[in-house]
C-alpha positions as protocol buffer text, in pm:
chain_id: "A"
residue {
  index: 1
  type: MET
  ca { x: 15003 y: 5155 z: 7697 }
}
residue {
  index: 2
  type: LEU
  ca { x: 15197 y: 5449 z: 7561 }
}
residue {
  index: 3
  type: ASP
  ca { x: 15555 y: 5504 z: 7670 }
}
residue {
  index: 4
  type: ILE
  ca { x: 15544 y: 5883 z: 7713 }
}
residue {
  index: 5
  type: SER
  ca { x: 15289 y: 6159 z: 7751 }
}
residue {
  index: 6
  type: ILE
  ca { x: 15417 y: 6511 z: 7689 }
}
residue {
  index: 7
  type: ILE
  ca { x: 15204 y: 6772 z: 7871 }
}
residue {
  index: 8
  type: LEU
  ca { x: 15213 y: 7123 z: 7721 }
}
residue {
  index: 9
  type: PRO
  ca { x: 15028 y: 7405 z: 7902 }
}
residue {
  index: 10
  type: ILE
  ca { x: 14975 y: 7670 z: 7636 }
}
residue {
  index: 11
  type: TYR
  ca { x: 14875 y: 8034 z: 7670 }
}
residue {
  index: 12
  type: ASN
  ca { x: 14913 y: 8270 z: 7371 }
}
residue {
  index: 13
  type: GLU
  ca { x: 15195 y: 8074 z: 7204 }
}
residue {
  index: 14
  type: ALA
  ca { x: 15054 y: 8052 z: 6849 }
}
residue {
  index: 15
  type: LEU
  ca { x: 15379 y: 8166 z: 6685 }
}
residue {
  index: 16
  type: GLY
  ca { x: 15598 y: 7909 z: 6857 }
}
residue {
  index: 17
  type: ILE
  ca { x: 15370 y: 7603 z: 6851 }
}
residue {
  index: 18
  type: PRO
  ca { x: 15477 y: 7472 z: 6505 }
}
residue {
  index: 19
  type: GLU
  ca { x: 15846 y: 7488 z: 6595 }
}
residue {
  index: 20
  type: LEU
  ca { x: 15784 y: 7333 z: 6936 }
}
residue {
  index: 21
  type: LEU
  ca { x: 15587 y: 7035 z: 6802 }
}
residue {
  index: 22
  type: THR
  ca { x: 15845 y: 6975 z: 6530 }
}
residue {
  index: 23
  type: GLN
  ca { x: 16128 y: 6975 z: 6785 }
}
residue {
  index: 24
  type: ILE
  ca { x: 15940 y: 6734 z: 7011 }
}
residue {
  index: 25
  type: GLU
  ca { x: 15882 y: 6491 z: 6723 }
}
residue {
  index: 26
  type: ASP
  ca { x: 16251 y: 6505 z: 6627 }
}
residue {
  index: 27
  type: ALA
  ca { x: 16360 y: 6445 z: 6988 }
}
residue {
  index: 28
  type: ILE
  ca { x: 16139 y: 6146 z: 7077 }
}
residue {
  index: 29
  type: ASN
  ca { x: 16049 y: 5983 z: 6745 }
}
residue {
  index: 30
  type: ASN
  ca { x: 16195 y: 5654 z: 6873 }
}
residue {
  index: 31
  type: PHE
  ca { x: 15935 y: 5636 z: 7149 }
}
residue {
  index: 32
  type: ASN
  ca { x: 15565 y: 5553 z: 7149 }
}
residue {
  index: 33
  type: TYR
  ca { x: 15431 y: 5889 z: 7261 }
}
residue {
  index: 34
  type: GLU
  ca { x: 15141 y: 6131 z: 7275 }
}
residue {
  index: 35
  type: ILE
  ca { x: 15130 y: 6507 z: 7318 }
}
residue {
  index: 36
  type: ILE
  ca { x: 14860 y: 6655 z: 7539 }
}
residue {
  index: 37
  type: ALA
  ca { x: 14838 y: 7025 z: 7454 }
}
residue {
  index: 38
  type: VAL
  ca { x: 14619 y: 7220 z: 7697 }
}
residue {
  index: 39
  type: ASN
  ca { x: 14507 y: 7553 z: 7557 }
}
residue {
  index: 40
  type: ASP
  ca { x: 14458 y: 7766 z: 7867 }
}
residue {
  index: 41
  type: GLY
  ca { x: 14204 y: 8012 z: 7729 }
}
residue {
  index: 42
  type: SER
  ca { x: 14447 y: 8176 z: 7483 }
}
residue {
  index: 43
  type: SER
  ca { x: 14333 y: 8501 z: 7322 }
}
residue {
  index: 44
  type: ASP
  ca { x: 14544 y: 8444 z: 7009 }
}
residue {
  index: 45
  type: ASP
  ca { x: 14524 y: 8166 z: 6746 }
}
residue {
  index: 46
  type: SER
  ca { x: 14683 y: 7898 z: 6963 }
}
residue {
  index: 47
  type: TYR
  ca { x: 14378 y: 7670 z: 6950 }
}
residue {
  index: 48
  type: GLU
  ca { x: 14344 y: 7697 z: 6571 }
}
residue {
  index: 49
  type: VAL
  ca { x: 14712 y: 7610 z: 6525 }
}
residue {
  index: 50
  type: LEU
  ca { x: 14681 y: 7312 z: 6761 }
}
residue {
  index: 51
  type: LYS
  ca { x: 14364 y: 7197 z: 6587 }
}
residue {
  index: 52
  type: ASP
  ca { x: 14540 y: 7192 z: 6249 }
}
residue {
  index: 53
  type: PHE
  ca { x: 14822 y: 6979 z: 6390 }
}
residue {
  index: 54
  type: ALA
  ca { x: 14580 y: 6746 z: 6571 }
}
residue {
  index: 55
  type: ILE
  ca { x: 14389 y: 6677 z: 6250 }
}
residue {
  index: 56
  type: LYS
  ca { x: 14711 y: 6571 z: 6075 }
}
residue {
  index: 57
  type: ASP
  ca { x: 14861 y: 6373 z: 6367 }
}
residue {
  index: 58
  type: LYS
  ca { x: 14643 y: 6169 z: 6605 }
}
residue {
  index: 59
  type: ARG
  ca { x: 14928 y: 6159 z: 6858 }
}
residue {
  index: 60
  type: ILE
  ca { x: 14861 y: 6529 z: 6923 }
}
residue {
  index: 61
  type: LYS
  ca { x: 14561 y: 6566 z: 7154 }
}
residue {
  index: 62
  type: VAL
  ca { x: 14412 y: 6899 z: 7256 }
}
residue {
  index: 63
  type: VAL
  ca { x: 14228 y: 7005 z: 7571 }
}
residue {
  index: 64
  type: ASN
  ca { x: 14072 y: 7348 z: 7518 }
}
residue {
  index: 65
  type: PHE
  ca { x: 13973 y: 7551 z: 7827 }
}
residue {
  index: 66
  type: LYS
  ca { x: 13675 y: 7787 z: 7813 }
}
residue {
  index: 67
  type: ARG
  ca { x: 13877 y: 8054 z: 7992 }
}
residue {
  index: 68
  type: ASN
  ca { x: 14223 y: 8113 z: 8135 }
}
residue {
  index: 69
  type: SER
  ca { x: 14258 y: 7901 z: 8448 }
}
residue {
  index: 70
  type: GLY
  ca { x: 14633 y: 7911 z: 8510 }
}
residue {
  index: 71
  type: GLN
  ca { x: 14929 y: 7684 z: 8451 }
}
residue {
  index: 72
  type: THR
  ca { x: 14856 y: 7451 z: 8743 }
}
residue {
  index: 73
  type: ALA
  ca { x: 14504 y: 7380 z: 8615 }
}
residue {
  index: 74
  type: ALA
  ca { x: 14638 y: 7321 z: 8264 }
}
residue {
  index: 75
  type: ILE
  ca { x: 14900 y: 7077 z: 8393 }
}
residue {
  index: 76
  type: SER
  ca { x: 14640 y: 6897 z: 8605 }
}
residue {
  index: 77
  type: ALA
  ca { x: 14406 y: 6860 z: 8305 }
}
residue {
  index: 78
  type: GLY
  ca { x: 14692 y: 6728 z: 8095 }
}
residue {
  index: 79
  type: ILE
  ca { x: 14786 y: 6468 z: 8354 }
}
residue {
  index: 80
  type: LYS
  ca { x: 14426 y: 6350 z: 8394 }
}
residue {
  index: 81
  type: ASN
  ca { x: 14393 y: 6304 z: 8017 }
}
residue {
  index: 82
  type: SER
  ca { x: 14728 y: 6129 z: 7967 }
}
residue {
  index: 83
  type: SER
  ca { x: 14789 y: 5760 z: 7898 }
}
residue {
  index: 84
  type: GLY
  ca { x: 15168 y: 5725 z: 7910 }
}
residue {
  index: 85
  type: GLU
  ca { x: 15372 y: 5536 z: 8166 }
}
residue {
  index: 86
  type: ILE
  ca { x: 15605 y: 5837 z: 8187 }
}
residue {
  index: 87
  type: ILE
  ca { x: 15469 y: 6191 z: 8201 }
}
residue {
  index: 88
  type: VAL
  ca { x: 15689 y: 6479 z: 8086 }
}
residue {
  index: 89
  type: LEU
  ca { x: 15591 y: 6838 z: 8165 }
}
residue {
  index: 90
  type: MET
  ca { x: 15743 y: 7128 z: 7977 }
}
residue {
  index: 91
  type: ASP
  ca { x: 15672 y: 7491 z: 7894 }
}
residue {
  index: 92
  type: SER
  ca { x: 15550 y: 7579 z: 7546 }
}
residue {
  index: 93
  type: ASP
  ca { x: 15757 y: 7897 z: 7503 }
}
residue {
  index: 94
  type: LEU
  ca { x: 16066 y: 7716 z: 7366 }
}
residue {
  index: 95
  type: GLU
  ca { x: 16273 y: 7805 z: 7674 }
}
residue {
  index: 96
  type: ASN
  ca { x: 16282 y: 7430 z: 7748 }
}
residue {
  index: 97
  type: LEU
  ca { x: 16450 y: 7228 z: 7473 }
}
residue {
  index: 98
  type: PRO
  ca { x: 16271 y: 6906 z: 7367 }
}
residue {
  index: 99
  type: SER
  ca { x: 16613 y: 6756 z: 7292 }
}
residue {
  index: 100
  type: ASP
  ca { x: 16660 y: 6721 z: 7670 }
}
residue {
  index: 101
  type: ILE
  ca { x: 16359 y: 6490 z: 7710 }
}
residue {
  index: 102
  type: PRO
  ca { x: 16552 y: 6164 z: 7638 }
}
residue {
  index: 103
  type: MET
  ca { x: 16790 y: 6249 z: 7927 }
}
residue {
  index: 104
  type: LEU
  ca { x: 16497 y: 6274 z: 8167 }
}
residue {
  index: 105
  type: ILE
  ca { x: 16348 y: 5947 z: 8040 }
}
residue {
  index: 106
  type: GLN
  ca { x: 16682 y: 5771 z: 8083 }
}
residue {
  index: 107
  type: LYS
  ca { x: 16690 y: 5872 z: 8451 }
}
residue {
  index: 108
  type: ILE
  ca { x: 16332 y: 5748 z: 8497 }
}
residue {
  index: 109
  type: ASN
  ca { x: 16439 y: 5414 z: 8349 }
}
residue {
  index: 110
  type: GLU
  ca { x: 16727 y: 5404 z: 8598 }
}
residue {
  index: 111
  type: GLY
  ca { x: 16472 y: 5384 z: 8881 }
}
residue {
  index: 112
  type: TYR
  ca { x: 16386 y: 5742 z: 8972 }
}
residue {
  index: 113
  type: ASP
  ca { x: 16024 y: 5850 z: 9012 }
}
residue {
  index: 114
  type: VAL
  ca { x: 16081 y: 6221 z: 8947 }
}
residue {
  index: 115
  type: VAL
  ca { x: 16349 y: 6384 z: 8729 }
}
residue {
  index: 116
  type: SER
  ca { x: 16358 y: 6763 z: 8758 }
}
residue {
  index: 117
  type: GLY
  ca { x: 16535 y: 6997 z: 8518 }
}
residue {
  index: 118
  type: TRP
  ca { x: 16788 y: 7254 z: 8640 }
}
residue {
  index: 119
  type: ARG
  ca { x: 16844 y: 7557 z: 8414 }
}
residue {
  index: 120
  type: GLN
  ca { x: 17197 y: 7639 z: 8529 }
}
residue {
  index: 121
  type: LYS
  ca { x: 17263 y: 7922 z: 8283 }
}
residue {
  index: 122
  type: ARG
  ca { x: 16938 y: 8113 z: 8332 }
}
residue {
  index: 123
  type: TRP
  ca { x: 16960 y: 8481 z: 8440 }
}
residue {
  index: 124
  type: GLU
  ca { x: 17339 y: 8493 z: 8392 }
}
residue {
  index: 125
  type: ASN
  ca { x: 17321 y: 8861 z: 8290 }
}
residue {
  index: 126
  type: GLN
  ca { x: 17066 y: 8958 z: 8556 }
}
residue {
  index: 127
  type: PHE
  ca { x: 17232 y: 8839 z: 8875 }
}
residue {
  index: 128
  type: LEU
  ca { x: 17100 y: 9097 z: 9121 }
}
residue {
  index: 129
  type: THR
  ca { x: 16750 y: 9141 z: 8981 }
}
residue {
  index: 130
  type: ARG
  ca { x: 16662 y: 8782 z: 8887 }
}
residue {
  index: 131
  type: LYS
  ca { x: 16929 y: 8520 z: 8962 }
}
residue {
  index: 132
  type: LEU
  ca { x: 16994 y: 8614 z: 9326 }
}
residue {
  index: 133
  type: PRO
  ca { x: 16622 y: 8625 z: 9421 }
}
residue {
  index: 134
  type: SER
  ca { x: 16580 y: 8292 z: 9241 }
}
residue {
  index: 135
  type: LEU
  ca { x: 16871 y: 8136 z: 9432 }
}
residue {
  index: 136
  type: MET
  ca { x: 16730 y: 8260 z: 9763 }
}
residue {
  index: 137
  type: ALA
  ca { x: 16377 y: 8140 z: 9684 }
}
residue {
  index: 138
  type: ASN
  ca { x: 16490 y: 7793 z: 9573 }
}
residue {
  index: 139
  type: SER
  ca { x: 16715 y: 7761 z: 9879 }
}
residue {
  index: 140
  type: LEU
  ca { x: 16428 y: 7857 z: 10109 }
}
residue {
  index: 141
  type: ILE
  ca { x: 16188 y: 7614 z: 9941 }
}
residue {
  index: 142
  type: SER
  ca { x: 16445 y: 7333 z: 9964 }
}
residue {
  index: 143
  type: LYS
  ca { x: 16503 y: 7399 z: 10333 }
}
residue {
  index: 144
  type: VAL
  ca { x: 16135 y: 7415 z: 10421 }
}
residue {
  index: 145
  type: SER
  ca { x: 16020 y: 7124 z: 10205 }
}
residue {
  index: 146
  type: GLY
  ca { x: 16318 y: 6896 z: 10261 }
}
residue {
  index: 147
  type: VAL
  ca { x: 16353 y: 6832 z: 9885 }
}
residue {
  index: 148
  type: LYS
  ca { x: 16686 y: 6971 z: 9763 }
}
residue {
  index: 149
  type: LEU
  ca { x: 16636 y: 7126 z: 9420 }
}
residue {
  index: 150
  type: HIS
  ca { x: 16814 y: 7421 z: 9261 }
}
residue {
  index: 151
  type: ASP
  ca { x: 16536 y: 7516 z: 9021 }
}
residue {
  index: 152
  type: TYR
  ca { x: 16179 y: 7464 z: 9138 }
}
residue {
  index: 153
  type: GLY
  ca { x: 16057 y: 7698 z: 8866 }
}
residue {
  index: 154
  type: CYS
  ca { x: 16172 y: 7476 z: 8579 }
}
residue {
  index: 155
  type: THR
  ca { x: 15863 y: 7314 z: 8428 }
}
residue {
  index: 156
  type: LEU
  ca { x: 16067 y: 7054 z: 8238 }
}
residue {
  index: 157
  type: LYS
  ca { x: 16024 y: 6746 z: 8457 }
}
residue {
  index: 158
  type: ALA
  ca { x: 15954 y: 6376 z: 8407 }
}
residue {
  index: 159
  type: TYR
  ca { x: 15741 y: 6159 z: 8634 }
}
residue {
  index: 160
  type: LYS
  ca { x: 15634 y: 5800 z: 8659 }
}
residue {
  index: 161
  type: LYS
  ca { x: 15260 y: 5790 z: 8604 }
}
residue {
  index: 162
  type: ASP
  ca { x: 15181 y: 5603 z: 8925 }
}
residue {
  index: 163
  type: ILE
  ca { x: 15362 y: 5853 z: 9150 }
}
residue {
  index: 164
  type: LEU
  ca { x: 15120 y: 6122 z: 9034 }
}
residue {
  index: 165
  type: SER
  ca { x: 14806 y: 5920 z: 9106 }
}
residue {
  index: 166
  type: ASP
  ca { x: 14763 y: 6064 z: 9457 }
}
residue {
  index: 167
  type: VAL
  ca { x: 14870 y: 6418 z: 9370 }
}
residue {
  index: 168
  type: ASN
  ca { x: 14589 y: 6673 z: 9340 }
}
residue {
  index: 169
  type: LEU
  ca { x: 14687 y: 7019 z: 9217 }
}
residue {
  index: 170
  type: TYR
  ca { x: 14520 y: 7344 z: 9316 }
}
residue {
  index: 171
  type: GLY
  ca { x: 14598 y: 7715 z: 9297 }
}
residue {
  index: 172
  type: GLN
  ca { x: 14953 y: 7770 z: 9168 }
}
residue {
  index: 173
  type: MET
  ca { x: 15114 y: 7463 z: 9321 }
}
residue {
  index: 174
  type: HIS
  ca { x: 15259 y: 7301 z: 9007 }
}
residue {
  index: 175
  type: ARG
  ca { x: 15614 y: 7402 z: 9099 }
}
residue {
  index: 176
  type: PHE
  ca { x: 15584 y: 7188 z: 9413 }
}
residue {
  index: 177
  type: ILE
  ca { x: 15485 y: 6861 z: 9243 }
}
residue {
  index: 178
  type: PRO
  ca { x: 15827 y: 6705 z: 9327 }
}
residue {
  index: 179
  type: VAL
  ca { x: 15757 y: 6782 z: 9694 }
}
residue {
  index: 180
  type: TYR
  ca { x: 15419 y: 6606 z: 9680 }
}
residue {
  index: 181
  type: CYS
  ca { x: 15579 y: 6308 z: 9505 }
}
residue {
  index: 182
  type: ASN
  ca { x: 15851 y: 6295 z: 9771 }
}
residue {
  index: 183
  type: TRP
  ca { x: 15580 y: 6277 z: 10037 }
}
residue {
  index: 184
  type: GLN
  ca { x: 15444 y: 5971 z: 9854 }
}
residue {
  index: 185
  type: GLY
  ca { x: 15784 y: 5806 z: 9888 }
}
residue {
  index: 186
  type: GLY
  ca { x: 15908 y: 5889 z: 9538 }
}
residue {
  index: 187
  type: LYS
  ca { x: 16278 y: 5911 z: 9450 }
}
residue {
  index: 188
  type: VAL
  ca { x: 16362 y: 6260 z: 9321 }
}
residue {
  index: 189
  type: ILE
  ca { x: 16671 y: 6362 z: 9124 }
}
residue {
  index: 190
  type: GLU
  ca { x: 16770 y: 6686 z: 8950 }
}
residue {
  index: 191
  type: ILE
  ca { x: 16976 y: 6706 z: 8630 }
}
residue {
  index: 192
  type: PRO
  ca { x: 17107 y: 7007 z: 8433 }
}
residue {
  index: 193
  type: VAL
  ca { x: 16908 y: 7095 z: 8122 }
}
residue {
  index: 194
  type: ASN
  ca { x: 16955 y: 7349 z: 7846 }
}
residue {
  index: 195
  type: TYR
  ca { x: 16788 y: 7687 z: 7845 }
}
residue {
  index: 196
  type: GLN
  ca { x: 16730 y: 7950 z: 7579 }
}
residue {
  index: 197
  type: PRO
  ca { x: 16543 y: 8282 z: 7601 }
}
residue {
  index: 198
  type: ARG
  ca { x: 16191 y: 8272 z: 7460 }
}
residue {
  index: 199
  type: LYS
  ca { x: 16172 y: 8344 z: 7087 }
}
residue {
  index: 200
  type: TYR
  ca { x: 15815 y: 8467 z: 7056 }
}
residue {
  index: 201
  type: GLY
  ca { x: 15584 y: 8684 z: 7264 }
}
residue {
  index: 202
  type: LYS
  ca { x: 15657 y: 8792 z: 7618 }
}
residue {
  index: 203
  type: SER
  ca { x: 15686 y: 8613 z: 7948 }
}
residue {
  index: 204
  type: ASN
  ca { x: 15377 y: 8581 z: 8165 }
}
residue {
  index: 205
  type: TYR
  ca { x: 15589 y: 8574 z: 8480 }
}
residue {
  index: 206
  type: GLY
  ca { x: 15761 y: 8849 z: 8673 }
}
residue {
  index: 207
  type: ILE
  ca { x: 15940 y: 8920 z: 8997 }
}
residue {
  index: 208
  type: SER
  ca { x: 15605 y: 9024 z: 9146 }
}
residue {
  index: 209
  type: ARG
  ca { x: 15503 y: 8659 z: 9186 }
}
residue {
  index: 210
  type: THR
  ca { x: 15764 y: 8612 z: 9461 }
}
residue {
  index: 211
  type: TYR
  ca { x: 15517 y: 8675 z: 9742 }
}
residue {
  index: 212
  type: LYS
  ca { x: 15282 y: 8415 z: 9590 }
}
residue {
  index: 213
  type: VAL
  ca { x: 15559 y: 8158 z: 9602 }
}
residue {
  index: 214
  type: LEU
  ca { x: 15620 y: 8238 z: 9969 }
}
residue {
  index: 215
  type: LEU
  ca { x: 15250 y: 8199 z: 10049 }
}
residue {
  index: 216
  type: ASP
  ca { x: 15243 y: 7867 z: 9865 }
}
residue {
  index: 217
  type: LEU
  ca { x: 15550 y: 7762 z: 10062 }
}
residue {
  index: 218
  type: ILE
  ca { x: 15371 y: 7832 z: 10391 }
}
residue {
  index: 219
  type: LEU
  ca { x: 15079 y: 7624 z: 10267 }
}
residue {
  index: 220
  type: ILE
  ca { x: 15283 y: 7319 z: 10167 }
}
residue {
  index: 221
  type: ARG
  ca { x: 15469 y: 7332 z: 10498 }
}
residue {
  index: 222
  type: PHE
  ca { x: 15135 y: 7329 z: 10679 }
}
residue {
  index: 223
  type: LEU
  ca { x: 15005 y: 7045 z: 10462 }
}
residue {
  index: 224
  type: GLU
  ca { x: 15320 y: 6842 z: 10521 }
}
residue {
  index: 225
  type: LYS
  ca { x: 15330 y: 6873 z: 10900 }
}
residue {
  index: 226
  type: TYR
  ca { x: 14971 y: 6936 z: 11007 }
}
residue {
  index: 227
  type: MET
  ca { x: 14734 y: 6805 z: 10739 }
}
residue {
  index: 228
  type: GLN
  ca { x: 14639 y: 6508 z: 10960 }
}
residue {
  index: 229
  type: ARG
  ca { x: 14663 y: 6694 z: 11293 }
}
residue {
  index: 230
  type: PRO
  ca { x: 14560 y: 7058 z: 11243 }
}
residue {
  index: 231
  type: ILE
  ca { x: 14465 y: 7093 z: 11610 }
}
residue {
  index: 232
  type: HIS
  ca { x: 14836 y: 7075 z: 11695 }
}
residue {
  index: 233
  type: PHE
  ca { x: 14906 y: 7380 z: 11479 }
}
residue {
  index: 234
  type: PHE
  ca { x: 14610 y: 7595 z: 11575 }
}
residue {
  index: 235
  type: GLY
  ca { x: 14625 y: 7473 z: 11936 }
}
residue {
  index: 236
  type: GLY
  ca { x: 14994 y: 7557 z: 11957 }
}
residue {
  index: 237
  type: VAL
  ca { x: 14931 y: 7909 z: 11832 }
}
residue {
  index: 238
  type: GLY
  ca { x: 14637 y: 7936 z: 12072 }
}
residue {
  index: 239
  type: PHE
  ca { x: 14848 y: 7838 z: 12373 }
}
residue {
  index: 240
  type: LEU
  ca { x: 15112 y: 8091 z: 12265 }
}
residue {
  index: 241
  type: PHE
  ca { x: 14846 y: 8363 z: 12287 }
}
residue {
  index: 242
  type: PHE
  ca { x: 14736 y: 8230 z: 12626 }
}
residue {
  index: 243
  type: ILE
  ca { x: 15094 y: 8269 z: 12750 }
}
residue {
  index: 244
  type: MET
  ca { x: 15107 y: 8625 z: 12612 }
}
residue {
  index: 245
  type: SER
  ca { x: 14776 y: 8698 z: 12787 }
}
residue {
  index: 246
  type: PHE
  ca { x: 14908 y: 8562 z: 13115 }
}
residue {
  index: 247
  type: LEU
  ca { x: 15229 y: 8767 z: 13088 }
}
residue {
  index: 248
  type: SER
  ca { x: 15034 y: 9081 z: 13006 }
}
residue {
  index: 249
  type: PHE
  ca { x: 14803 y: 9024 z: 13302 }
}
residue {
  index: 250
  type: SER
  ca { x: 15097 y: 8953 z: 13534 }
}
residue {
  index: 251
  type: VAL
  ca { x: 15272 y: 9277 z: 13438 }
}
residue {
  index: 252
  type: SER
  ca { x: 14956 y: 9484 z: 13485 }
}
residue {
  index: 253
  type: LEU
  ca { x: 14893 y: 9316 z: 13821 }
}
residue {
  index: 254
  type: TYR
  ca { x: 15252 y: 9388 z: 13928 }
}
residue {
  index: 255
  type: PHE
  ca { x: 15209 y: 9758 z: 13843 }
}
residue {
  index: 256
  type: LYS
  ca { x: 14884 y: 9761 z: 14042 }
}
residue {
  index: 257
  type: ILE
  ca { x: 15025 y: 9589 z: 14352 }
}
residue {
  index: 258
  type: THR
  ca { x: 15335 y: 9810 z: 14360 }
}
residue {
  index: 259
  type: ASN
  ca { x: 15121 y: 10121 z: 14313 }
}
residue {
  index: 260
  type: GLN
  ca { x: 15316 y: 10222 z: 14003 }
}
residue {
  index: 261
  type: LYS
  ca { x: 15019 y: 10232 z: 13763 }
}
residue {
  index: 262
  type: ASP
  ca { x: 14650 y: 10160 z: 13785 }
}
residue {
  index: 263
  type: PHE
  ca { x: 14486 y: 9918 z: 13540 }
}
residue {
  index: 264
  type: VAL
  ca { x: 14328 y: 10201 z: 13342 }
}
residue {
  index: 265
  type: GLU
  ca { x: 14664 y: 10375 z: 13296 }
}
residue {
  index: 266
  type: THR
  ca { x: 14809 y: 10105 z: 13067 }
}
residue {
  index: 267
  type: PRO
  ca { x: 14681 y: 9909 z: 12765 }
}
residue {
  index: 268
  type: LEU
  ca { x: 14783 y: 9585 z: 12936 }
}
residue {
  index: 269
  type: PRO
  ca { x: 14432 y: 9479 z: 13051 }
}
residue {
  index: 270
  type: ILE
  ca { x: 14304 y: 9527 z: 12695 }
}
residue {
  index: 271
  type: LEU
  ca { x: 14595 y: 9327 z: 12556 }
}
residue {
  index: 272
  type: THR
  ca { x: 14528 y: 9056 z: 12816 }
}
residue {
  index: 273
  type: ALA
  ca { x: 14169 y: 9022 z: 12702 }
}
residue {
  index: 274
  type: MET
  ca { x: 14261 y: 9039 z: 12333 }
}
residue {
  index: 275
  type: PHE
  ca { x: 14531 y: 8772 z: 12358 }
}
residue {
  index: 276
  type: PHE
  ca { x: 14301 y: 8546 z: 12558 }
}
residue {
  index: 277
  type: ILE
  ca { x: 14016 y: 8578 z: 12306 }
}
residue {
  index: 278
  type: ILE
  ca { x: 14252 y: 8511 z: 12013 }
}
residue {
  index: 279
  type: GLY
  ca { x: 14381 y: 8203 z: 12196 }
}
residue {
  index: 280
  type: VAL
  ca { x: 14028 y: 8070 z: 12240 }
}
residue {
  index: 281
  type: LEU
  ca { x: 13947 y: 8137 z: 11875 }
}
residue {
  index: 282
  type: MET
  ca { x: 14260 y: 7953 z: 11758 }
}
residue {
  index: 283
  type: ILE
  ca { x: 14164 y: 7648 z: 11966 }
}
residue {
  index: 284
  type: LEU
  ca { x: 13815 y: 7655 z: 11816 }
}
residue {
  index: 285
  type: MET
  ca { x: 13961 y: 7687 z: 11464 }
}
residue {
  index: 286
  type: GLY
  ca { x: 14175 y: 7382 z: 11536 }
}
residue {
  index: 287
  type: ILE
  ca { x: 13867 y: 7183 z: 11636 }
}
residue {
  index: 288
  type: ILE
  ca { x: 13685 y: 7289 z: 11318 }
}
residue {
  index: 289
  type: ALA
  ca { x: 13991 y: 7200 z: 11110 }
}
residue {
  index: 290
  type: GLU
  ca { x: 14001 y: 6854 z: 11275 }
}
residue {
  index: 291
  type: ILE
  ca { x: 13635 y: 6799 z: 11183 }
}
residue {
  index: 292
  type: LEU
  ca { x: 13702 y: 6906 z: 10822 }
}
residue {
  index: 293
  type: MET
  ca { x: 14009 y: 6683 z: 10799 }
}
residue {
  index: 294
  type: ARG
  ca { x: 13819 y: 6378 z: 10924 }
}
residue {
  index: 295
  type: THR
  ca { x: 13530 y: 6456 z: 10689 }
}
residue {
  index: 296
  type: TYR
  ca { x: 13778 y: 6483 z: 10400 }
}
residue {
  index: 297
  type: TYR
  ca { x: 13924 y: 6137 z: 10460 }
}
residue {
  index: 298
  type: GLU
  ca { x: 13607 y: 5956 z: 10568 }
}
residue {
  index: 299
  type: SER
  ca { x: 13381 y: 6094 z: 10293 }
}
residue {
  index: 300
  type: GLN
  ca { x: 13621 y: 5961 z: 10028 }
}
residue {
  index: 301
  type: GLU
  ca { x: 13703 y: 5645 z: 10224 }
}
residue {
  index: 302
  type: LYS
  ca { x: 14060 y: 5763 z: 10183 }
}
residue {
  index: 303
  type: PRO
  ca { x: 14315 y: 5638 z: 10441 }
}
residue {
  index: 304
  type: PRO
  ca { x: 14564 y: 5887 z: 10589 }
}
residue {
  index: 305
  type: PHE
  ca { x: 14856 y: 5673 z: 10467 }
}
residue {
  index: 306
  type: SER
  ca { x: 15005 y: 5544 z: 10143 }
}
residue {
  index: 307
  type: ILE
  ca { x: 15112 y: 5181 z: 10092 }
}
residue {
  index: 308
  type: LYS
  ca { x: 15406 y: 5113 z: 9863 }
}
residue {
  index: 309
  type: ASN
  ca { x: 15365 y: 4733 z: 9848 }
}
residue {
  index: 310
  type: LYS
  ca { x: 15261 y: 4432 z: 10057 }
}
residue {
  index: 311
  type: LEU
  ca { x: 15406 y: 4085 z: 10116 }
}
residue {
  index: 312
  type: ASN
  ca { x: 15201 y: 3768 z: 10176 }
}
residue {
  index: 313
  type: LEU
  ca { x: 14882 y: 3972 z: 10161 }
}
residue {
  index: 314
  type: ASP
  ca { x: 14622 y: 4010 z: 9891 }
}
residue {
  index: 315
  type: GLU
  ca { x: 14694 y: 4321 z: 9687 }
}
């Protein structure tokens, strides 16, 4: 088996690919490695450049998407086509330095399952517009997920192959892979890595993606706490609306009994009915979610638990 698989999601990086591949070879030439370059529907010559390198070096393997599917899909495809015991993810825009890869591998060999890069010097000259929002977002993610990282957005990470076996990636969830691995019982550590501004092209990311990160954060929190008991979430929200309905009804009844206002003089009866209906709907959604959850596990014969190892039992 190979020692290392380097996963490179690539989108319109034709100019930087030669330099990137050369730097990777210089950094890890002492290892038995492969490079899985995933061309995510680039509109430039990225595929042609990768093809030329792949013809010359069989260690460079290319997955070419029909259309742009996003970084998470590219990373997922790279992982599924990898053969190494250690998987290293990194961006292809030369902001991550391949010379940092041996540091990550050393930490994996020390017993960690996930080694995450931390770009300490990023956004030094853009504190208010980029660094401060980044600090706030990473702090919020750490608090909600329970995994304390300073830089969730850094793609440069190393993983043991087996810790990723139960991780399925959808949407734009690649930045939360350490969280998924932590749920599987993996040991996660963060180390400082180097950072340099991109040399070629322009960034595909902007401050506008902040709301997407927050939505993803809500999703992973739900998956962590309620994936196996969704009725508790939807039922809890439903009962909250029942309480609001009861309070609304009580206030309207009080006004009626004390002759202060008739039912038709306030919106309270309408709110009472609305809150009650929403409560019923939330309960029903919880029941449907329970059915879907059980179908998900039972159709795949997948248990709702993960075993690390067994003693005196057949493996």
